[in-house]
KEMAR-851432 format. One record per residue (C-alpha): y, z, x; residue in three letters. Coordinates in steps of 0.5 Angstrom, whole numbers, plus 500, padded with zeros to 3 digits. Layout:
YZXALA;...
This chain:
733700155MET;736697148SER;733691146SER;740687146SER;740689154ALA;733687155THR;734680152SER;741679156ASP;736680163LEU;732675160ALA;737670159SER;742669165PRO;749669162ARG;756670164TYR;762673161TYR;768671158LEU;772675153ALA;770677147PRO;762676149GLY;757674154LEU;755666154ARG;749663156PRO;749659163SER;747652165ALA;746654172GLY;740656176GLY;738663176THR;736668182GLN;731674181PRO;734681181VAL;729686185LEU;728693184ASP;729696191PRO;725702190ALA;719698187THR;720691189LEU;719689181GLU;723684178GLU;729687174VAL;731681171GLY;734674173ARG;742673174ARG;745666173ALA;749662178GLU;755659174VAL;756652175THR;762648177PRO;764646170ASP;763653168GLU;768656173ILE;773650171ALA;772652164GLU;773659165VAL;779658170LEU;783654164ALA;781659159ARG;783665163VAL;790662165ASN;791660158ALA;790667156ALA;794670161GLN;800667159LYS;800670152LEU;798677155TRP;804676160ASN;809675154ARG;806682151THR;811688152ASP;809693156ALA;808698151LYS;803694147SER;800692153ARG;799700154ALA;796701147ARG;791696149VAL;789699155LEU;789706152HIS;784703146GLN;780700152LEU;779707155ALA;778710148ASN;772705147ARG;769707154ILE;770714153GLU;766713146SER;760709149ALA;753711151ASP;752708158PHE;745710159THR;742704159ASP;747701163CYS;746707168ALA;739706168ILE;740698170LEU;745700175MET;739705178SER;734699178ARG;738694181GLU;740698187MET;737704187GLY;742709186LYS;740716183PRO;741716176TYR;746722176PRO;751718181GLU;750712176ALA;752715170ILE;757719174GLY;760713176GLU;761710169LEU;764717167ALA;770716172ASN;772709170VAL;776710163ALA;782715166PRO;784709171ILE;786704165PHE;790710162ARG;794711169TYR;796704170TYR;797703163ALA;803708163GLU;805707171MET;806699169ALA;811702163ARG;814707167ASP;815703173ASP;818696172ALA;823695177GLY;830698180LYS;837698179ILE;841697185ALA;848699187GLY;852693186THR;855689191THR;861687187GLN;865690180ILE;863686174GLY;855685176SER;849688174THR;844687180GLN;836689179TYR;829687181ALA;824686176ARG;816686177TYR;812680174GLU;805678174ALA;802674179LEU;797670174GLY;790670175VAL;787675180SER;780674183VAL;776681184HIS;770680189ILE;765686188MET;761690192PRO;754693190PHE;755700191ASN;760702186PHE;760696182PRO;763698176ILE;768704178LEU;771699184LEU;772693179MET;776698174CYS;780700180TRP;783693181THR;782690174VAL;786696171ALA;792695175ALA;792687175SER;791688167LEU;797693167ALA;801688171ALA;800682166GLY;795678169ASN;788675167GLY;782677171CYS;776674174ILE;770678176VAL;765676181LYS;760681181PRO;756683187ALA;749679187GLU;745686187ALA;748689181THR;750683177THR;746685171LEU;749692170CYS;756689171THR;756684166LEU;753689161ASP;759694162PHE;764688161MET;762688154LYS;767694153VAL;772688154PHE;770685148ASP;776687144GLU;781685149LEU;785678148PRO;780672148GLU;779669155GLY;783675158LEU;777677163VAL;771674165ALA;765675169GLY;762670173LEU;756671177PRO;754667183GLY;753667191GLY;758666196VAL;759659193GLY;762662187THR;767667191GLY;769661195ARG;771657189ALA;775662186LEU;779664192VAL;780657194GLU;782655187SER;789653185GLU;788656178ARG;788663181THR;793667184HIS;791674188ALA;785677191VAL;781683191ALA;775684195PHE;771690197THR;765688202GLY;763687210SER;768686215VAL;766679216ALA;766677209ALA;773680208GLY;776677214ARG;773670211ALA;776672204VAL;783674207ALA;784667211MET;782663205ALA;787667201ALA;792666206ALA;791659207ALA;794658200ARG;799664200MET;795668196LYS;796676196PRO;790679198ALA;787687198VAL;781687203ILE;777693203GLU;772692209ALA;768698210GLY;768703216GLY;765708220SER;768714218ASP;768720223PRO;768727222MET;770733226ILE;767740226ILE;772744230ALA;770751233ALA;773755227SER;769751222ALA;764755217PRO;758752219LEU;754753212ASP;760749209VAL;761744214ALA;753743214ALA;753742207ALA;759737207GLY;756733213ALA;750732208VAL;754730203THR;758726207GLY;753722211ALA;747721206PHE;751721199HIS;748715195MET;743714201THR;749713206GLY;751706202GLN;759708201VAL;764705205CYS;767712206THR;760715209SER;760719215THR;757715220GLU;760719226ARG;760726227ILE;764730233TYR;762737234ALA;765741239VAL;761744244ASP;762751242ALA;759750236ILE;755744237HIS;748747237ASP;749752231ASP;752746227PHE;746742228ILE;741747226ARG;744748220ALA;745741219PHE;738739220VAL;736745215ALA;740742209ARG;738735210THR;731737210LYS;732739203GLN;734733200LEU;729729196ARG;727722197ILE;724717192GLY;726713186ASN;733714183GLY;730714176LEU;727721178GLU;729727181LYS;731725188ASN;738725192GLU;736719196ILE;734713193GLY;732706197PRO;737702201LEU;739696197VAL;735691201SER;730689206GLN;736687210ALA;740693210ALA;734697212ARG;732693218ASP;740694220LYS;739701220VAL;732701224MET;735696229ARG;741701230LEU;737707230VAL;732704235ALA;738702240ASP;740709240ALA;734712241VAL;732707247ALA;739709250LYS;738717250GLY;739719243ALA;735724240ARG;732724233VAL;733731230GLU;730729223CYS;728723220GLY;728716223GLY;722713219ARG;720710213ILE;718716209PRO;710717208GLU;708715201GLY;714710200LEU;712704204GLU;713700198THR;721699197GLY;726700202TRP;726707203PHE;728710210TYR;729718211GLU;736721212PRO;736721220THR;740725224ILE;741723232LEU;744727237THR;746726244GLY;750719242CYS;754716247THR;759710247PRO;754705249ASP;750705243MET;751700238GLU;751705232ILE;758708234LEU;761701234HIS;758698228GLU;758700220GLU;751703219THR;751703211PHE;745707211GLY;742714211PRO;743715219VAL;749719222VAL;750719230ALA;752726233VAL;756727239CYS;758733243ARG;765734245VAL;769739249ALA;774741244ASP;779739238PHE;783734243ASP;777730245ALA;774730238ALA;780726236VAL;780721241ALA;773720240ALA;774719233ALA;780714234ASN;776710239ASP;773705234SER;775698231PRO;775701224PHE;780706220GLY;778707213LEU;777715213GLY;776721217ALA;775728216SER;775735219ILE;772742218PHE;776747220THR;780754218THR;786752223SER;792750220LEU;794747226GLU;788743227GLU;788741220ALA;795738220ILE;794735227GLU;788732225ALA;792729219SER;797726223GLU;793724229ARG;787721226LEU;787713226GLU;785712218ALA;788710212GLY;785717209MET;784724212VAL;780729208TRP;780736211VAL;774741209ASN;772736203ASN;770729205PRO;770723200MET;775725195ILE;779720192ASP;785720187ASN;788715182ASP;795716184ALA;794716191LEU;793709195PRO;786708198PHE;785703204GLY;784703211GLY;787701218TRP;785696223LYS;779692221ALA;777696215SER;782692211GLY;789691209MET;793693202GLY;791698198ARG;788700191GLU;790706187LEU;797709186GLY;803705186ARG;801701191GLN;795699187GLY;799696182LEU;804693187ASP;798689189ALA;798685183PHE;805683181ARG;811680185ARG;818682185THR;824678182LYS;832679184MET;837678179VAL;844678179VAL;848678173MET;855678172ASP;858680166HIS;863675165LYS;863668168PRO;869667173GLN;871663179VAL;869667185GLN;874668191GLY;869666196TRP;866659192TRP;868652195TYR;873649197PRO;875654202TYR;883655203PRO;886652209ASP;888658212GLU;880660213TRP;879654218PHE;880655225LEU;888653227ASP;887649233ARG;894649235ALA;894657233GLY;891663234SER;885661229GLY;883663222GLY;883669218ARG;877673218LYS;874674211HIS;868676207VAL;
């Protein structure tokens, strides 16, 4: 790690473009979940620092909002250029040390952020309003999109930089200023990455580290005007309620318990490989992780054999070494996983592999990739978000039973199916109750398509046109070409009124 990055870890800071600033607030240790060693210390910004940043970002936003769309696009393309040319090795190492993510996934996350700034730079130029068919001759009538003001971005630990860029890029393109509240577990890598914003207009983007109190202050402030949140269902509901109380639009991505259907026609080698990635990618700490598998009876046993064999090939250990499975982010995260596994086993589930802390990795928050079979609806694991390297498998009679069971959940983020039947693929895409459906390739996203869930999994959308609309509001404009008195204006002609002695007034529009 570079000396500058190391000094940042020793000196708790917050970010306000164009640079990191020392914080006068308290500090909290950041621990490596693989070794439990202290990585550095993060700041808890003070109320005065929050107030100053709110004032600075609001002032910068007013100037940014007056910048034409072409110039804003040029700035965002220049930002993408800086991201593409930067060396993020230290940032990726820091991310892995903070939350345990394997290095290939950390550097891969950083490699995917530049395109979103380019996408929204051009989307905001191309889609700025709508001309409507006029309701009267001599009038131009249209809707225009305008910025909301300053948006708050409350980030999760699992994709701390990619998910930040999804919403920050859309918000900036729409003409807003942005304040990021990094996840407590990944504050250091988030602030390190935010140096790429140094050449944006002064004060336009800020990063304020802290806990729940910092997030609450930003959401409840009269000087913020929109919220983007990714995290747990409970926290998402609290954020949504706080935003609604102040009439602020909010995009809430609150996780899920994604189902996967293994149909009778599925090629089992492909389905098993896809299930391993869907269930255990990033130690199962992905909002769209496969947590429930419904395998039809005809292929259930053969699928389980292939699935277990693939899973046992995974390497477990420090994310900075050659391992696919790193530690969970915290002791609390592993405790939850262990509780859900114990409940399932007590109620009759069978552990096909895993189900324990790996030998030799007692230090840190490691847990073996775990496959449970014989799972039934009375088990808590089918009704909670596990967010760890555990998947519950249920045997079902057929495709229809699989769809019904997959939908029997309070969550509705994503869902997937492996099948070679076109009929089943189309039926699944129409009948699965989820914001996203994947056929034969789970967990894929697309900058141009909306990302988000149904039911308790959230509201609003990131990415695509809807992701841009989340950070702007509409204004209807009616412009008559020539000022003239209109026939419907006051005062009304006498003949329009009811004639009590006659047959009534004339109909008019």
